[in-house]
N, C-alpha and C positions, 0 to 999 in steps of 0.2 A: 578497439571497438567501443562505441558509445554505449553506456548503460542507462536505461531508464528503470527506476525503481518505483513500482506502482503503489507502495504503501509505506509511509513512515510517520509515526506519531510525534512529530517534532514539537508542535505547540504544547502538547500535553507535558512533555519533558521539560520544555522551557519554563512553563508556568508552575509545574509541580516541584522540580528539582533545581530550577534556575540554570539549566544547562545552556552553555554558550556554544552554538554550533559553528561559530567562526573559528573555534579552536580545533586542534587535532583531537582525535579520540584518545591518544596517549596522554595529552595534556589534561583533558577532562578527567580521565581515570586518576591521574596523579592528584588533582584537586579534590576529588570526591572520596579519597581513601578515608574510611572511618566515619563518613557522614550519616549514612542511613543503612540499616541492616541489609545485608546482601540479598536476603531472601526476597526483599521487596524491590531492590534496584541492583541489577547485575551491571557489569561494566559496559559502557557505551561502545558501539561499533561505528559511530558516525562522527564526522567533523569535516569542515570545509577542505583542509589539506588532503584528507582521505578521499573526498569526492574528486579532487583534482587528480590524484594518483590513479584512481580507478576509472577515470573518464566517465564519471557519473554526471550526465548533463541535465537530466530532468528527474524530479521526484514528485510523486503524488503525495502532497502534504495534508495530513488529516485534521479534521475537527472531530475530536472524540471526547466524550464525557460518559461516565458510567452511572447507572442508577444507584441510589443509596443502598439498595440491597446487595450490591456487589462491591461495596467499599472495602478496600484492602486493610486500611489502618486509619487511626485517628488523624494522622497528619495529611491524609490525602484530601486535596481541595477540589479536585475535578469530579465531583459527584453531585447529582441532582435529586431533589425530593419531589419536584413537580415540573411541569413543562415550562413554566416561566423561568425557573432556575436553570433548566437545560438551555433555554434560549439565551439567557444572559451569559452562561459559560461558553457556549459555542461562539457567541459574538466576541467574547474576550479572546478566544483563541484566534479567530480571524483577524482581530486587531493586532495580535502578536505577530502574525505573518506580515501584515502591512508594515509594522514597525521594523521588522527584520529587513524587509526589502528597501524601506526608506533609509534606514541608518547604515545599511551595508549594500548599497546598490551595485557596487563592484563585485559582490560575491553572491547575492541572491536576487532573483528577479521573479516577480509574480507573472504568471502566464494566463491570460484570459482570452487571447485571440490567436488565430493562426499566424498572423503577421508577426506577433510578438515571439511565437515559437520559432518561426523561420529566422528572425533576426538573431535570436539566441544561438540557434544551430549554426549560423554562418560563422560565428566565432569558433565554436567547437570543431568545425569541419575544415578549418585551415590545415594545410599540410603539416604533419608531424608537430602538433602542439607540444611544447616542452615546458611544463610548469616550473622546472628548476631554473629556467631562463626568464622567469617572470611572465610567461605567457598564460597566466591563469584566466579562467573563464567563469562567468557567473553561472550558478546552478539555477535552473528554472523550477519554480514551484507551481504545480497545478493543484488547486484546492479540492479535496474530497471530503464530504461530510459522511461520517460513519455513525450510524444509529438513528439519525433523523429526528430524534425527539426535540431538537432545537427548533424544528419547524412546527410552530404552534397551530397553524392552519395552512392549507395549500395556497391561499391567497397571498401569503407573504413570500412565496418562492421568488418573486421578482426582486425582492430585496437581497436575497442570498445570491441570485444570479448576478445582479449589479455589483455585489461585493466580491465576486470572483469565483464562487463555487461552481464547479463544472461537472462533478460526479456526486451522486448520492447513493448510499447504501441504507436501506430502511431498517436494517437490523444490526444489533450486536448480540445482546441477549434478546429475548422477546421484547417487542415494543408494541405500542398501540396500533402499529401498522401491519405487523406480521410476526410470526414465530421466528425465533433466532437460536443462537447457540445454547444448547442445554435447556431450551424452553420452546419446544416444538409448537407449531400451530400454522394455520393457513394465512393467506393474505386477508386482511380484514376489510370491512367496508371503508374505513378510513385509509387503509392501504391502497385500495383501488382508486380512491379519490386523489391521493398523493401522486400516484403514477400518472393518472390522467393529466394532472396539472404539470408534472415534470415534463411530459411529452410536448407540451405547448412551447417550452423553452428550449428543448433539446438536451436536457441533462442526460448524461450517461448513467444508467442504472447499474449499480454494483451489487451482484448477488452474494458476495462473500458474507458469511454469518447468517444468511437466510436459511430457515428450515427448508428441507427439500420440497415439501408441499407448497410452501409459499413461493419458492423459486420457480417451480413449474407453473403455478398460477401466473406469476409475473411474466414468464417467457411466453405464455399464451396471450397475455393482455397487453403488454407494453410494446408500443410500436417503435420506440426509439432505440438507440444503441445500448447494448447489454454486454457487460464484462464480469469477470470475477477477479478483483484486483489482488487478492491474497488468499488463495485456497489451494489445497492439495487434493490428490486423487484418493478417494476412499478405497478404491480397488487395490491399491498397493499397501494398505494398512490393515492387514488381516487381523481380525479379532477386535478392531476398533469399531465401536458402534456409535461414535459421536456424530451428531448431525452437523458438526463444524466443517466436515470434509465433503467434497463433491462426489456424488454418486455418478456412475457411468451414464445414467439417464440424463442427469443435469448437464454433464460435460457434453454429451452428444447434442443436446438441444442448444447449448451455447455455441457449439461449432456450427450448427445449422444456421445460427444467427450471426455468424462471422465474428464471434466474440473472442477476446483474448483472456487467457487464464494466467495469473501471476503466481508462480510457485514460491512457497514460503520456506526459507532455510532454517526452520526451527526444529530442533531435534525431535521434539515430541510429535511433530507433524511429519517426520521422515522415517522414524523407526518405532514400530509398535511397542508399547511398554516402556519406552524411555520417558523418564520424568526429571524435572529440574532438580539438580543435585547429583544426578548420575554422571558418569565419566563422559565428557564430550568426545573423547577419542573413540567411543563406540560408534560414532556416526561420522561419515566422511563426505567429501564432495560428490562421490559417486551416488550417494543417496539422493542428492539434488538432481543429478543428471537422470536418475531413474524416473523421477516424477515428470521432468521435462519430456523425456522420451515417451512416457505413457500418453501424455496429451498429444504429442506429435504422431504417434502411431495411430491413435484414434482418429486424428484429423487427416492423416495421409500426407501431411506436409509439416513444415516448421513455421507456419504463418500464424499460429494461434497460441503459442506458448510464450511466456515472458517471466519476469521476476517481479515479485511483490513481497519484499523481504519482511515487512513488519518489524524491522530492526528498531530496537529500543522500545518496542511496544509490549512491555511486560516481561521481556527477557533481553539478554545481552550476550556478551562474549562467552559466558559460562554455558550457554545453551544452544550454541550453533556448532556445525560440524568442524572437526579438526581440519586445519588448513585455512580457516578464516580467522584473521585477527581483526580486520576492519572490513568495511564494505569494499575497499579497493581490491580485496582478494577474490571477489567474484569473477575477475578476469581469468582466474585459474580454471574456470569452467570450460574455456575455449578449447584447450588441448584435449580435455576429457570428452567433449562433444565430438571432436575430430576422430578420436579413437572409435567412437560408435558410428562413424560414417557421415557425420554432419559436415557440410561444406562451410567455408568461411562465410558465405552469404547466409547460410542457415543460422550459424552462430550469431552473426550480427543481428539477424531478425529476432532471435530469442533474447539476446541481451538488451536490446533496446528498440530495434526498428519496428517491431510489431506494435509496440505502444505508440511510437511516433506516427505510424500510419493511422492508428486509431485517432490520435489527437488531431491530425490533419483533416480527417474526415468529419470530426464532430465540433471542433472549435469554430466559433464565428470568425469571419474574415478579419474585420477590424483594421485598425491603423497602427 
């Protein structure tokens, strides 16, 4: 079954740590031993050979920089002090993806149109692809802007669209556009203006990280496609009051809008009270299945749940469920879903087809 992962911070890691995603996760781990304190950089879960083994055909590759107030350490370079600096750093990350696709065209391909997506999938959907026999396929990259502070004004959205950005999430922490994780607040006047301009191009709006009030405002106002690329269900996280997770109210509204929700296999988002440094064995693949099932039960079908791993996004191997060594191990979810009564078609939808259906609906036709 093909996997589509709706959230990976590849450019941040490429530019911050110099990670080379043409290598296997195992090789990157070997090279990084002793380079930076593990509390800041856990072991990678990603690499081109692992994408091949796991049948990971498409990744939503992020543009992400943090505000200066959230800087982790002196060595971190992807932080902005003002909107001009945010713009420059976002552009630098977009250029990193363009270089990756140019220099390794046989392994990574930027996807901006539906025809490019279909061409990529034609290769992946050949009968019984076997990477060990040299039948490797390029991984498609769909660019997602997380945080949106790199958009200095709505008028420049055309530049980002032409550059390949297809999804925008207005929040990480709070931004001038809306409240975000740990910084609650509504959609602002600038936020409404951003959404109005996004709709003219057909950007997908990503509600992940938006405060509940802002997300509900956006669901009322935004006429275009809406998703949550990497968010889990607050209803399964008893005792957690973080606005990082989706309330039932937001989930229901997303479902009414035919949105897809990508479940994050981060232990802190799966087991209440788990924190980085705790035993990863306390969390299993069943915890991921529980969040998938929660969305599916609310929807009444398997057409709105997906995966948005956020792998290498501030956590790594040390903070994901036991049973996962690399992204390839997400295929282990299939028999667990079957045990809960999900058909093969359901599992295929959850692992990737739901995101592919979304992309086919929203990407421009193109050549």
